C-alpha positions, 0 to 999 in steps of 0.5 A, a space after each residue: 372473486 365471488 362473494 359467498 353469502 351464508 344464512 340459516 333458516 329456522 322454524 318450529 314447523 317442518 312444513 314452514 321450513 320447507 316452504 322457506 327453503 324452497 323460496 330461497 332456492 328460487 332466489 339462488 340459495 343452495 342448501 348446505 348439508 341436511 336439515 338440523 333438528 335441535 331439542 330444548 332440554 326440559 325447563 329451557 324456554 324456547 321463546 315460542 308459544 302457539 296455542 298455549 303449547 311450548 315448542 321444544 324442537 327447532 329445525 334449521 337449514 344452512 344455505 349459501 349463495 355466490 353473489 356475483 354468479 347469481 347477479 350475472 344470471 339474474 340482473 333484474 333481482 340486483 336492482 332491488 
């Protein structure tokens, strides 16, 4: 039975999330549902600062991939 892999990609910037998702699609990953957007409540530490500003919005995308099918279609990628 094919092994289903799952990952979540997160970013504070939509453009970076788009770049990462597009790169993962090229590797055989498929977006699962839509993009999720979460906002930290005031006073919560997001843990990410850029240019002295605290980012309070996180974007994420869940992705899946069936390993056996992908390895059969792209055997050269499985050697790494």
